[in-house]
N, C-alpha and C positions, 0 to 999 in steps of 0.2 A: 623439283617435280615431286608430287605427293606419292605416298605409298600406293594409294589406289591406282594411279596412273601407271606406276612401275609394274604392279601386278597385272594390270590389264594388258600391258605391252608384252609381258612374259607369256600370258595366256594366248595372246594372238599369235605370238611366235611358235608356241607349242602346237596350236591348232594348225598352223601352216605346215609344220613338220608331219603331223599326223596325216593330213590330207596328202601330202607328197608320198608318205609311206604307203597309204592306201592306193594311190595311183600306180605306184611301182608294183604292188602286190596284184593288182588287177591286170597289169600288163603281163606279169609272169603267168598268171592263171590263164589268160587268153592264149599265151604261147603254148602252154601245156595242152590246152584243149585242142588247139589247131594242129598239134602234132599227134593227137590221139592218145595221149597218156591217160585221160580220164573219160 
């Protein structure tokens, strides 16, 4: 496997983790809003 392919795979994994973190953050925000904290 070439270096480019390894880097692309690492980037894809990082992107997935970032998207997952964003989803969790949005869920937490929605929970706060629905409980009237903001």
